[in-house]
C-alpha positions as CSV (number, residue, x, y, z in Angstrom):
1,M,-1.1,-13.8,4.9
2,S,-1.8,-16.8,6.8
3,G,-1.5,-20.0,4.5
4,N,1.6,-19.3,2.5
5,K,4.4,-21.7,3.7
6,L,7.2,-19.7,1.7
7,E,9.1,-16.9,4.0
8,P,8.8,-13.2,3.5
9,S,12.7,-13.2,2.5
10,V,12.0,-15.8,-0.1
11,M,9.0,-14.1,-1.7
12,W,10.8,-10.5,-1.7
13,A,13.8,-11.8,-3.6
14,K,11.6,-13.2,-6.3
15,M,9.9,-9.6,-6.9
16,K,10.9,-7.4,-9.6
17,K,11.7,-4.1,-8.0
18,N,12.0,-0.9,-8.9
19,S,15.3,1.2,-9.2
20,D,15.4,2.2,-6.1
21,G,14.6,-1.7,-4.5
22,L,10.9,-0.7,-4.0
23,V,8.0,-2.4,-5.2
24,P,4.5,-0.6,-5.6
25,A,1.3,-1.8,-3.5
26,I,-1.9,-1.2,-4.1
27,T,-5.0,-1.2,-1.4
28,V,-8.3,-1.8,-2.5
29,D,-11.0,-2.2,-0.1
30,Y,-11.9,-6.2,0.4
31,E,-15.9,-5.3,0.7
32,T,-16.4,-2.6,-2.3
33,G,-13.4,-3.2,-4.4
34,D,-12.8,0.6,-4.0
35,V,-9.2,1.3,-5.0
36,L,-7.7,3.4,-1.8
37,M,-4.0,4.0,-2.2
38,M,-1.0,3.1,-4.2
39,A,2.3,3.2,-1.8
40,Y,5.4,1.6,-1.9
41,M,7.3,-1.1,0.2
42,N,10.4,-2.1,0.7
43,E,11.9,-5.5,2.1
44,E,11.0,-4.8,5.9
45,A,7.4,-3.2,4.8
46,F,7.1,-6.1,3.4
47,R,7.7,-8.8,6.2
48,L,6.0,-6.8,9.1
49,T,3.0,-6.8,6.7
50,C,3.4,-10.6,6.0
51,E,4.2,-10.6,9.8
52,T,1.3,-8.7,11.4
53,G,-1.0,-8.7,9.2
54,Y,-1.2,-4.9,8.9
55,M,0.0,-2.7,6.1
56,Y,3.3,-1.1,6.3
57,Y,4.8,1.0,3.4
58,Y,8.6,2.9,3.0
59,S,8.1,6.7,2.7
60,R,10.3,7.9,-0.3
61,S,9.8,11.3,1.1
62,R,10.8,10.6,5.0
63,N,13.4,7.7,3.4
64,T,11.6,5.5,6.3
65,L,9.0,2.3,7.1
66,W,5.6,3.5,8.3
67,K,2.8,1.4,9.5
68,K,-0.6,2.8,7.6
69,G,-2.7,4.3,10.8
70,E,-0.1,4.6,13.2
71,T,-0.7,8.2,14.1
72,S,-4.3,8.5,12.8
73,G,-5.7,5.2,14.1
74,H,-6.7,4.8,10.5
75,V,-5.3,1.3,10.1
76,Q,-5.2,-1.1,7.1
77,K,-5.9,-5.0,8.2
78,V,-5.0,-7.4,5.3
79,I,-7.4,-9.8,3.8
80,S,-5.6,-11.2,1.3
81,A,-2.6,-10.5,-1.2
82,S,-1.8,-11.1,-4.7
83,I,1.2,-10.5,-6.7
84,D,0.6,-9.1,-10.3
85,C,1.8,-11.9,-13.5
86,D,5.1,-9.3,-13.6
87,R,6.1,-9.9,-10.4
88,D,6.7,-6.0,-10.1
89,T,3.1,-5.1,-8.1
90,L,1.3,-6.0,-5.4
91,L,-2.1,-6.1,-4.4
92,Y,-3.7,-5.8,-1.2
93,R,-7.5,-6.8,0.1
94,I,-7.9,-4.5,2.9
95,D,-10.1,-3.8,5.6
96,Q,-9.8,0.0,5.9
97,T,-10.3,2.0,9.4
98,G,-11.5,5.5,8.8
99,A,-10.0,7.6,6.1
100,A,-6.6,5.7,3.4
101,C,-5.8,9.2,2.3
102,H,-3.8,11.9,4.6
103,T,-6.2,14.4,3.3
104,G,-8.9,12.8,5.3
105,N,-11.0,11.1,1.9
106,R,-11.6,7.4,1.9
107,S,-9.8,6.9,-1.3
108,C,-6.5,8.7,-2.6
109,F,-8.3,8.4,-6.0
110,Y,-11.0,11.6,-5.3
111,T,-10.2,13.9,-7.9
112,P,-11.5,13.2,-11.5
113,L,-9.1,14.4,-14.1
114,N,-11.2,16.4,-16.1
115,E,-11.8,18.6,-12.9
116,W,-8.1,18.4,-12.0
117,D,-6.1,21.7,-12.5
118,P,-2.6,21.5,-12.7
119,E,-1.9,25.2,-12.8
120,S,-3.5,25.6,-9.3
121,D,-2.9,22.7,-7.5
122,K,-1.0,22.7,-4.4
123,E,0.5,19.5,-2.9
124,E,-1.3,18.2,0.1
């Protein structure tokens, strides 16, 4: 996110957070425009993403910070970042190494709604 003259803490302070103090972050493949995933960021994840150029997120289920690809090697290198008009959602164009989804799929959005069976669905 080079070129931005504002400090991450200044930008974070101006963002609208959800009731947990988090901001959704959507990632898209910078070449294809495919939506790869959506996760949440806390201030530390946002700061580290700004500073390193690689995606960091906040895991609500584990209550901890995580770098995407830290264990799998499927890192996400930031190409560009935008904030929406309401200042409550971030959009990152990224260079994805390997799969974005923990299931091994390129994108987390691989299930068409007309093929989804919520009754037999198990969490992955």
